[in-house]
Residue, then its C-alpha position, 0 to 999 in steps of 0.5 A: x726530605x727536601x726543605x719546605x718552600x719558603x712562604x711567598x713574600x708580600x710587600x705593602x704598597x702605597x695608594x699612590x703607587x697602586x692608583x685607580x684601575x681604569x676599569x673602575x673609573x667612571x668617565x663622562x664624555x661631553x661635547x658642546x655646540x656653541x655660537x662661536x669660539x670664545x666663552x667671553x662673547x659666545x654661548x652654549x647651544x647644546x650639551x651632549x654627554x655619555x657616561x661610561x664605566x668598564x667599557x659599558x655605557x651607563x647613561x646619556x645626557x642631551x639638551x638644547x640650550x637657549x643662548x639668549x641671542x640669535x645663532x649666527x647663520x654660519x653656525x646654523x649651517x655647521x651644526x644644523x641648530x637654528x634660533x627657532x630650535x632653541x627658542x623654547x629650550x631652557x637657559x644655561x643656568x637651568x641646565x647646569x645643575x642637571x648636567x653637574x649632577x649627571x657628571x658628579x664623581x666622574x672624570x670628564x672627557x672631551x675632544x679638545x677639552x680646553x674648549x668644552x670645559x672652558x665654556x662650561x666653567x664660564x657658564x658656571x661663573x656667569x650663573x653663580x655656580x661653583x665649578x667642581x674640582x674634577x679630573x679631565x682627559x683630552x682625547x686629542x692630546x692622548x691621540x697625539x701621544x699614542x698615534x703616529x703620522x703614518x696611522x692618521x694625518x691628524x687628530x681631529x675627531x672626524x679623522x679618529x672616529x673612522x680609524x677606530x671604527x666608531x659606531x657613530x659618525x661625528x655630525x657637529x651635534x653634541x650627543x653624536x660627537x660625544x658618542x663618537x668620542x666614547x669609541x675613540x676613547x676606548x680605542x685609545x685605551x687599547x693602545x695603553x695596555x701594551x704600555x703598562x698604563x692601567x690606572x687613572x694616575x698613569x693615564x693622566x701622566x701619559x697625556x703629558x710630556x714624560x721622558x722615559x729617562x725620567x721615569x726610570x729615576x722614580x726610585x730617587x723619591x722612595x726615601x723622601x718623606x711626606x710633609x712640608x720641607x725642602x728638597x735638593x737634587x744632587x748631581x754626579x759630584x754631589x753638587x746641588x743642581x736644584x733646590x725646591x720646596x713643597x708642602x708635601x715633599x714626596x708628592x712633589x719629588x715624584x712629580x718630577x718623574x711622572x707628571x707634566x713638567x715641560x721645562x727643558x732645563x728641568x728635564x736636563x736637571x733630572x737627567x743629571x740627578x743622582x740622588x734627592x736630599x729632603x729636609x723636613x720643616x715645621x711648616x711652609x714658612x720655614x721651608x720657603x726660608x730654607x729654600x731661599x738660604x740654600x739657593x743663595x748659598x749654593x747657587x744651583x745652576x738650574x735655579x733661576x730665582x733668588x740665586x744672587x741676592x747680592x746683585x740687587x740694586x739700591x738707589x742711594x741718597x749720598x751723605x755729603x753737603x749736596x747729596x745726589x742719587x746713585x745706584x749701588x749694590x750694598x746697603x751701608x748703615x749711616x751712608x745715606x738714605x737707601x731705596x730698593x731693592x730693584x730687580x735690575x738696572x732698568x727699574x732702578x734708573x726708572x725710579x731715579x728718573x722719576x725722582x729727578x722729574x719731581x725734585x731739582x736734585x743735582x745729577x752731576x757725579x763730582x763732589x761739590x764744595x760749598x766754599x768752591x763755586x764752579x760753572x753750572x751745567x745745562x740742567x741749571x739753565x733748564x730749571x732742573x737743578x738749583x745749581x748749588x755748584x755756583x753758590x746759587x743754592x746754599x747747603x740748607x736750601x739744598x737740604x730742604x730739597x733732599x729731605x723730600x726724597x728722604x721723607x718719601x722713603x721713610x713715611x710720606x711720599x706725597x710731596x714727591x709723587x703728587x707733582x708727578x701724577x699732576x704732570x701725567x694728567x697734564x700730558x694726557x690732557x695735551x694728548x701727549x699720550x706716549x710721554x704720559x705713559x712713559x712718566x706713568x710707568x716711571x712713577x709706578x716703579x717709584x711708588x712700588x719701591x717706596x711701598x715695599x721699602x716701608x713695609x719691610x722696614x716696619x718688620x725689620x725694626x722689630x727686635x722679636x716677634x712670635x707668630x702663630x697660624x692654625x695648621x688645619x688640624x687643631x694645632x698651631x704653626x709657630x714662628x719666631x722672627x727677629x729683625x725680619x729674620x726667621x730664627x726658629x720654627x715649630x708646631x704645637x699639635x692639637x692637645x699640646x699647649x702653645x706656651x710650652x712649645x714656644x718656650x722651647x723654640x725661644x730657648x733654641x732660637x738663633x741668636x743674632x749679633x748686634x745689628x747696628x742698623x745692618x740687615x740681618x737677612x735678605x730682603x726676600x726672606x723678610x718679605x716671605x715673613x711679612x706675607x705670612x704675617x699678613x695672611x688671614x688667620x695669623x695670630x700675633x702671640x708675642x711682640x718686643x718693640x713696635x710693629x707699625x706702618x709709617x703714616x701716611x705711607x703709600x696708601x693714597x696711591x693704591x688706586x693709581x697702582x691698581x689702574x696701572x696694573x689693570x691697564x697693563x693686563x688689558x694691553x694685549x687681550x690676544x697675548x698667549x703667555x704659554x710656553x709651547x715647546x716642540x717636545x710637548x707633542x712627540x709622535x710616539x710614546x715609549x713604554x714606561x719603565 
């Protein structure tokens, strides 16, 4: 008698792997007519939308909108919508609630979605309405991914509608264009079937640049857990290629194989990766700190940030009878006053130039003796130096000048910065705007460095600090910090006492050797801890020593820094910060593995 057939084996898959079938997704295809191309100075004149589900139309929405001003004649010629037609129409603030209710719970679809959704988001912001978090699909991008140039010369709606035999022709009226976009969407869905794309999550990924080679490596994320932590991509020789952090390790690692990662170096990195190591952490701060330490230790070739903390630059006021400023790479306790760190030589030189504009510190590099006078340089004749080399300035008199810089670094930058700001104003009043801008930027670099140094020093001087933050589920995230270094981290879940968990953390915390004023960790790590400390909701549980900001500090210059940042942001309103590589628009897409 033949053996009975083995029962079928079933495997439970996760929700993220199943996805949402496209047949069960409600789409709202929307199109707008406007008075121009920018939501900053133009307005909506018509909204048209069609709701579809499972290939069937279940509702339509259409209304004219009064833009609040006349419609330009060329827009009226293009759309057929005149100022008289919208005179009795409702304003956008009255229309938006009805449209958002019509589109609630649906995925928004538009042809050139950034244009239509950009106008809708701007209208919501102007009307005081919160824009709902919703997924979106751009049929123009989807068409570029699925159609070749042999099939259509371009991906304009007027070209795609006849290609897919749309029942409605685009007419530059909102509802007609939305109906035509519905037929284009369904035509594109037919192209997705042979590619194995059947879920909303896969559709969202297919509209982005996904290399098929990267898809084939999705199994590398199979053993990565959820929760906060650090992930390490390793290469053929087990070398770290890339180190990253996330509040959800599994979701983040999976995104490297299925989402819109456009950086070419990351695509290359994933191609080399052979495995992914995950390091679970107690909370986001521990993950960020571990990431910094791993990057500094292993210097992965595909990480750019924080690879070489030892290359940071500092401005040092030397320890000698007539001290001067020098740019160095190492902070040595007792070797003078240090300001920094600076990211590059240019920033350090700008700060030094600003100090020399304010104080007559010597700029020569030779070591001077108060007992052996020498000849003066040209700076002395210009009044930019007190000429201590000639004996015209005693050690005590020169020390008073150097003390202004030392005081600025530790607690009071006003005597150093105030003359510089006065000179900026004077140059601007004399219409020497370029000179004023150069000096202003130098002063901004100096003030930022002073502010950063004072903030970090206040934390780095604390022997022990225990912080707690709510974890969002009734528990607490705990961190033990000593001299600015995170030495222990843990969680007290809901239902447990914080004190019992804290006692274990303190007992197992890293023990630091005698500091003698030397830094116990990198500046970046101390800054991470400081930002975590300053977040709303953080509680100070236990403190050894004193945690205080120096007075008066740099608070008086907050307005100046704000003006500099505002001026920089508005210097090029037409600037495009996006990085659009040629790989972003391939002609075809391969079948997913």
